[in-house]
N, C-alpha and C positions, 0 to 999 in steps of 0.2 A: 193572894197578894196581887195588887194592881201596880202598873208601872209608875203611876203618879205617887205611890207610896215612897218610892226611892227619892223622888224630888223633895217631898215634904220632910222625909228623914234628914236629907242633906241640909235643907234650910234650917232645921232645928239644931243639928249638931255642928254644922260648919258655916252658919249663916253669913258671917262677915268675910269669908274667904272667896277669892275669885274663882268662878266656875267656868266662865266663857270669856274669851278674848276674840275680838275681830280685828284683823290686820288688813289694811287696804294699801298695797304698794301703789305708788303714783306712776302713771304711764300716760304719755301722750298718745292720743288715738286719732287716726284719720277720721275727721268729722263726716266724710262722705260714706264711710262704712256703715252699713245698716245692720240691724240686729241679727240677721241670719248669718252674717259673716263672723260673729263673735266667736272667740275661743271657748273651750269648755268652761273655763272659769274666767271671769272678768274682774278687773279692779273696779272700785266704786267711782273712780274719776278723780280729777284734780282737786275738787272742792270738798272731798270727803276727809274726815279726820283719819290720820294714819292708824290710830289705835283706839279702840273702845273696849270696855270690859264691864261685866256685871258680876255680882256675888250670887251665891246660892239663895240667900234670902230675897234679893231683888228678882231673881229668876222666878222664884215661887210666887212672889207678889204680882209680877207681871202676868203670869199664867192665870192666877186667880182673878185679876181684873178683867182679862179678856173673857174668861169663863162667865163671870158675872154680867158682862156686857151682853153676851149671847143669851143668857137666861132672861135678862131684862127685856129682850126683844121677843120673848115668848117661845124661844127654841126649845124643842122637846128632845128627850133622849132618842138617839138614833138619827137626828138631823145631820145631813151631810154638809160639811164646811170645807171648802177647797182653799189651799194655800199656793199662791203663785208668786214666789219671791226668789230673788237671788240670795245666796248665802249671806246672812247678816245676823246681828244679835237678836233681832226681833223674831227670827224664824222659829226657834225652838220654844220660847215662851208662848207663842201663838199656838203652836202644835199641841203643847201640853194644856193650854187653856181650853182648846177644843175637847180634849179628852176629859178634863175635869168637869166640863159642862155635860158630859154624857153623850156628846155628839161624836160623829164619825169624821176623823181627819182624812182629807183627800189631797195629798201632796201632788203638785203638778210639775211636769217637766218644763223648765223655763226656756227650752228651745222649741216648744210647740208653736206652730203657726196659729193664726186666728181660727182657721177651720178645725185644727186639732184641739184647741182649747174648747171651742164650742162642742165638739163631738164628745169630749171627756166629761164636760159639765153635764151634758144631757144624759150620757150613759150612766153616770154615778148618781143621778137625781140630786145634784147639788143645789142647795137653797141659799147658801151664803158663800161669797168669794172674797178672799183677802189677797190683794195684789199690790205691787210696788211700781215705781216710776218707769222701770225698764219695759213695762208691758202696756203702757197707755196706748201707743199706736195700734197694737194688736187688739186691745179691748175696744177701742173706738169703733172698729170695724163690726164687732158683733154685739155691742152693748144692748142694742134694741132687738136682738135675735135670741135672747136667752131669758124668756119670761119666767121660767121656773126659779131663776136666781133672783130672789126678792130683796137681797141686801148685798151691797158691795162696799167693803171697807178698804180704804187706801192707806198704805204705809209710806208716808213721804210728805213733802210740802206741796200744797196747792194741787190737790187731785182734781180729776175731771168732775163736772157738775153732777154726774150720775152716781158719784161715790160719796161716802162719809169718811171723815178723818178718824182713822183708827186710834192713833196715839192720843188725840185730844179727848175722844170719848172714853177710852179706858181710864184716863186720868180722873174721871168723875165716878168711877166704879170702886166698890169695896175691894180691898186687898186680902180679905179673909177667904178661906176656902169655901167654895159653894156647897150647899147641902144636897149633894147628889150622890146617891149610893151606887157604887159600881161593882160589877161582878166579873170574874174572869171569862165568863161566857158571853158577855156583852160585846156587840160589834164595836171595833175600835178604829179601824183605818181601812181605806181603799187605796191600793197602789195600782199602777198601770203597767201592763206588760205587752209584749208583742202579740199580734194575732195574724192569722193567715190571710185575713182580708186587707191587711195593710194598716189598720188602725188598732190601737191597743185594746186589750181586754181589761176589765175592772176586777181587781183581785181583792176579795173581802177577807180581812183578818179580825180575830177577836183579841181581847186583852190577854188571854193566856199566851197567844203567839208572841205578843210584844215582850212579855216577861221572859219567855223562853229565849228570845234573842239576846236579852240582857244577860241572863245567866250563862248562856253559851259563850258569848263574847268574853266575859270576864274570866271564865274558866280557861279559855284558850290562850289568853295573853296575859293573865295574872296581873291585871292593873291593880296598883295600890294607890294609896293616898299621895304618894310622892311622884307618881307618873304624870306626865303632861303629854297629851295627845294632840298631834298636828293633823287637822282635818282639812283637806283641800277639795275633794270631790263634792258635788252638789248634795245638799241635804234632802232634796226630794227623792234621791236615790236611796233604796233600802240599804245598800252597802254602807254609805257614809254614816247614815243615822244609826244603824245597828252597831257599827264599830264604836261610835261615840257612846252607845249604851254601856260599854264597859267602864267608861269614865263616870257615868251616872251611878253605876253600882258601887264603885270604889269611892265616890265623892271627890274626884280629882279634877284638875283643870284641863280644859281643852282649848285649842286655838283654831279659829276659822280663818284660813288664809285665802284671800281673794286674788290669787295669782299663781302661776305655775312655773315661772322662770327659775332656773336652778339657783341663781343668786338670791331670789326672794325666799325660796325654801330654806336654804342654808342660813340666811339672816334670821328667819323666824325661829329655826331650831336654836340658834345661838342666843337671841334676845329673850326668848321665852323659856329656855332650858328644856326643850322638848325631848322626851325620852322614847316616844313611839310616833312613827310617821307612816301613814298609809299612802302609798303611791299607786298610780296606774302605770302600766308598762311603759308607755311613751315618755312619761315624766322621769321614770327611773333611767331610761336610756338617754334622755336629754341631759340629765345631771351627770351621768358618767362621761358622756361626750364632752361636756363643758370642762370637766376635770382633765380628761385626756388631752384636750387641745390647749390647755393652759388658760382658758377664758375665766376659769374659777380657780382661785388659790385657796386651798383648804386651810392654810396657816392663818388666814384672816378670820377664821370662824372658830367658835368653841363648841365642839361636838362630842366631847368625851362622855357626856351623860346619855347620848343617843344609844339606846339598847336594842330596839327592835325596828327592823324595816319590814313592813307588812305590805304585800303587793297582791293585787287581784283584779277582779272584774273581767279577766280574759286569761287564756292560757299563758303561762309564764315561760319564756325560753330559758332553758338551763344556762345558756351562754351568758345571759344577763346576770344571773346570780353568781356565776363564776367570776365575772368582771367585778361585781360589787364586792365580793369577799376579798379580792386582791387589794382593794382600796380600804374597805372597812372590815377587816378580818374578825373583829370582836362583835359584830352585829348579829343578833339573832334574826332569823328569817322565818316567815310563815306566809302561807297563802291559804285562802279559804275558797270554797265553792258553794254557790247557792243560787237561788232564783227568787224573784219577787214572790212567787207562789209558796216559797219556803221561808218567808220573812227575811230574805236577804242571805248573805253568806254565813256559813257556819255548819250547815248540815253535813258537809265533808270538810275536813281541814288537814293540812299537812302535819302541823305540830312543829314547834321550834326545835325540838330535839331530832327532827328527821330531815335535816338539810341534805343528807346523803341521798335522799329520794326526790330531789328536784326534778320536775317533769311530771310527777304524780300530783293529783289534787289532794290525795291523802287518804284518811280513814274516816269512818263515821264520826261526826262531831259530838260534843257533849250533849247528851239527851236525844241523840238521833240514831236511827237504824238505816241500813242501806241493803239493797240487793240488786243484782244484775240479772235481767230476765230476757227470755225470747219473746216472740210475737204472741205467744199464748199465755204469757205471764209466769212461765216456769223458769226457775233459776237456771242459768247456764253453768256448765263446769268452769272451774277456775281457769283463767287464761283466755276463755272465749269471749267474743264481743257480744254484748246485748245492751238493752236499754237500762239505764240507771234509774232506780226507784228509791225514794227516801220516805221515812216515817218518823214523825215526832210532833210535839205540841205546836211547832211553828208552821205546820202545813195549813194552807188557806182553808177557809170555810167553803168557798166556792168562787167561781167567776160570777160576779154579780149580774143577775138577770140573764144568765146564759147557761141553763142546765145542760144543754147538749155539749158545749165545750167542757163543762165541769166533768161530765160523765166520761169524757175521753181521757182525762188525766188523773182523776181520783178513782181509785179502785179500793173500796173499803177505807182503811187508814193510810194507804200508800199513795204517794204522789209520783206519777210517772213523768220524768223530767223531759223526755224527748231527746236526751243526750245519750249517745252510744259510748260505752265504756268497757274496759276489761279490768280484771283484778289480778295482781301478781301473787306469787306463793306466800308473800308476807302480809297479804291483805290490803296492800295499797292500790288505790283505784286510779286508773289513767283514762282520761277522756280520749276518744278515738275520732268521733265525728258527731254531727248533729242530725237528728231527724228533722228538726225545724230548719227552715231556710233563713232565719234571722241572721244577719251579719253583725257581729260585735266588733266595732272598729274603735279602738282607743277607749273601750269601756262603754261606748254608746251603742244602743240598739238601732240598726238601720233595717227598715222594713222593705224588702225587695219589691213587693207588689206596688208600694207607693212610687218607687223610683221607676218601675216598669210602666206604670200608668202615665207618669209624667212624660217619659220618653216616647211613648206611643203617640203623643200629640204632635210629634214632629212629622211634617208632611212627607218626608222621604222614607220613614221607617215603617216596614211591614210588620215586624215582630221583634220582641226584645225579651231577654232574660237577664236577671241580675243574680250573681252568685258572689260568695266571698272567696277571696284568695289570700293565702298567707302573706303577711308583711312583717318585716323585722321589727319595725317600730310600733305599729298600731295593732299588731296581732292579726287583724284581717283588714282588707280593703274591699270595697264594692267594685266589682267588674261587670260591665255591661256587654253582653253578646248581642249584637244588633244585626238583624236581617233587613237589608234594604229592598225597597220595592223594585220590581222588575223594570228595567229601563232607566233607573235613577243611579246617580253616583253621589257619593257622600264622603266627606273627610272627617277625621277626628277633630280638626279645628272647628268644623261646623257644629259637631255635637257638643264640644266644650263650650262654645259660645251660647248654644241653646240652653245648656245646663246652668248658666249663670243666673237664671230666674229661680233656681232652686237653692235652698240653704246650703252653704258650702260643705258642711259635714255630710250631706246626703249625696253630693255629686260623685258619680263613678270615677275612680282613680285610674282605671284601665278601660280601654274600649277595644273590642274585637269585632270585626265584621265577619259574620258567619251565619249559617242557617241555624235557626232555633229548633231543636228537635222536640217534638211532642208525641205523646203516646196516643193510642187509638181513642181514648176518651178526651183528648184535647189538652191534657196536662203537660206542662213543660218537663222534660226529662233532665232535671238538674243534676242528678248523680252522673249522667253521661257527660254533661258539661264540666263538672268538677273533675272528673277523671281526665278529660281532655286537656283542661287548662291548668290543673294542679298536679295531676299525675299520681297523687296518693291522697289518703284521707286527710281532710283539711286540718283537724286539730293536731294529728300526728305531725303534719308538716310544720305547724306553728312551733311545736316544742322540740323538734329534731332538726329543722332546717336551718 
């Protein structure tokens, strides 16, 4: 079975029913604010329609048209096609059109800078790029620096001269399914993850992995035809898309909300009769705070149908879930663990029946196996800390064009996650710390090396190290330990001003002036810094602090 089979089945059985809704809450924005200051999710602006929707039949036809457009341009099986769009109704039909054409979908993080966009396009051997109006200024910078990208399709009005009008062109293409035979072993998608060099690695998945994510998600949360899924996180993220895959399997409606304000979330749940909501930790905390302070009056909303609050992308503080259940005692709760390398969340999951185990990431997910091992790859005794490894159909094929990095994490059929964990007597897995230095703040990956390289350009800085520290709202925040050059003085205000040239979400939230310890080989001793400034293992601090 191929993931596109689910879409075609839904178009056949439920063709006239609504499958996707896009909601764009209106919000005035400071016109002086540039793209790098945007929040994780942004509204489409004042001139956008509040609500748009498409049916399953229309979804399938749009996907077919885009697939046929690609084929009409001579694209072959395996050609890489990148998607750089904000959440919108066009996103998923374009993604499925790429798959139907036999091409490889390459979703791009919409917070990437011009340099990062170029890097990822080059790394993944992308030949076709689809992007929207939010990215014009960034694409203008690199448009003549990406010769391998031979076609650029624009989703919007009056695109740059170097692009073609995607919507107009697909209108001329057939809405019939393209004659492309697909197999579960065919390459399907490339996602990007963090790397020790500061730039992402390209993660290659086949069609079998995509189907695994569909089956796992639907098994975990029992989506039925009556469910309505509220999706807020960005669709380029494996988590958002793979949780939507449960709606794809069940043939049920999903809502794309372009906004994270508590009032917007509750309004969407009310108006669209949402039954499942996936939140990131900061959004859940913001919603509870709004209720506690009286800024939000729950009596103004219809929420009885809301059955499942699903939260993830970072360790979940037990205190948040306790607060949640005081207000919403009848909600089921679940959290999932996963990596882009394991096709997103689901290789470990708590399970809605295990709310008493809040703090754990859970047990092996549907179709997955786990083990906790020492440095030799030998399983450790129950209760001891080791590296978490996972095994299942969702494990990546490889890091694209990076056999060395692949060999470090793939040992036979097992993916070594880089996360340190322990297992209790009942088989529940708890994260303890990370081997990797990536900081996960509000569900977003921050690459310390990038921030360190930026700060080292400051004329007064001799050395710098960036680590993650626990934060009640964001899970982690980036903290910079800065060693000043001899004879120089420097203040936090100076560093803060210097960091304004960096995207807001990457800026260190704490600054410490201290010596940066390095080992004899020159590597920063980050465990020493974490011990000094955190005092205990990071993830333990997040779920117990």
